[in-house]
C-alpha positions in Angstrom: -107.5 11.6 -169.8 -107.3 8.9 -171.9 -105.3 8.4 -175.1 -106.2 6.0 -178.0 -104.9 4.5 -180.9 -106.4 3.4 -184.2 -107.1 -0.5 -184.8 -104.5 -1.4 -187.5 -104.3 -4.7 -188.7 -108.1 -5.3 -190.1 -109.4 -3.5 -186.7 -108.9 -6.0 -184.3 -106.4 -4.8 -182.7 -106.0 -1.7 -180.1 -104.0 -0.3 -177.5 -105.0 2.5 -174.9 -102.9 4.7 -172.8 -104.2 6.3 -169.5 -101.7 8.3 -168.2 -102.0 9.2 -164.4 -100.8 12.6 -162.5 -101.6 13.8 -158.9 -101.2 14.3 -155.7 -101.7 11.8 -152.2 -102.4 13.9 -149.4 -103.2 13.0 -145.4 -102.8 11.9 -142.3 -100.6 8.7 -141.6 -102.8 6.1 -139.0 -100.8 3.2 -138.7 -97.4 4.3 -137.3 -95.8 0.9 -135.7 -93.1 0.3 -133.1 -91.6 -2.1 -135.1 -91.3 -3.5 -138.7 -90.3 -6.9 -139.6 -88.7 -7.2 -136.1 -86.7 -4.3 -136.3 -87.6 -1.3 -133.7 -88.7 2.4 -135.4 -89.9 5.4 -134.0 -92.2 7.2 -136.2 -93.4 9.7 -133.8 -92.8 12.6 -136.5 -94.5 10.8 -139.0 -97.7 12.0 -139.0 -98.3 13.6 -142.6 -98.6 12.4 -145.9 -98.1 14.8 -149.1 -96.3 13.1 -152.1 -96.7 13.7 -156.1 -98.0 10.4 -158.1 -97.3 9.9 -162.0 -97.3 6.8 -163.8 -99.8 4.9 -166.2 -101.8 2.1 -167.2 -101.8 0.4 -170.6 -103.6 -2.2 -172.9 -103.5 -3.9 -176.0 -105.9 -6.3 -176.8 -107.3 -8.0 -179.8 -111.3 -8.1 -180.2 -113.1 -10.9 -181.6 -114.2 -11.1 -185.2 -118.0 -9.2 -183.8 -116.1 -6.6 -181.8 -118.2 -7.9 -179.0 -115.4 -8.4 -176.2 -111.3 -9.1 -176.6 -109.7 -12.1 -177.2 -106.7 -11.3 -175.1 -105.8 -8.3 -173.4 -101.9 -7.8 -172.2 -102.4 -5.0 -169.3 -99.2 -2.7 -167.9 -99.1 -0.6 -165.1 -96.4 1.7 -163.6 -96.7 4.5 -160.9 -94.1 6.3 -159.1 -95.1 8.5 -155.7 -92.3 11.3 -155.1 -92.9 12.3 -151.5 -92.2 16.1 -150.6 -91.7 15.2 -146.8 -89.8 12.5 -145.3 -91.3 9.2 -145.0 -90.9 5.5 -144.1 -88.7 3.4 -146.8 -88.5 0.0 -145.6 -85.7 -2.1 -147.4 -85.0 -5.7 -146.6 -81.8 -7.2 -148.7 -80.4 -10.4 -147.7 -82.8 -11.1 -145.2 -81.5 -8.4 -143.4 -84.1 -5.0 -143.2 -83.7 -1.3 -142.7 -85.8 1.7 -142.4 -85.1 5.1 -142.8 -86.9 8.5 -143.2 -86.4 9.6 -147.0 -88.1 11.2 -149.5 -87.0 8.5 -152.0 -89.3 8.0 -154.9 -91.6 4.8 -154.3 -91.8 2.5 -157.6 -94.9 0.3 -157.9 -95.5 -2.0 -160.8 -98.2 -4.1 -161.7 -100.6 -4.5 -158.5 -99.1 -2.0 -155.2 -98.0 -4.0 -152.4 -100.4 -2.0 -149.1 -98.0 0.6 -147.6 -97.5 1.0 -144.0 
């Protein structure tokens, strides 16, 4: 589903909104024995099932002929909501802690690879 907004100010500016709703399910193939030199036991972490909610948005201005964009501003935000415990890695003041939790994972811009 895409939500397009009517152009304004001489039909050269426009915005588009792409909502994201879905599920991710599968099996985790990567279960390291340590993360950031911290030992971790992920032997019980096998399945992945989580919801994903978010949006991508674009604001742009076209050229005089509407052939292409003069500039565009894009943004992306997604949150992953685990249904089962998943590893949560947090580094604060150069100290890394790892826990299995269902805490939400917030992603904006380009997502970083997960473990």
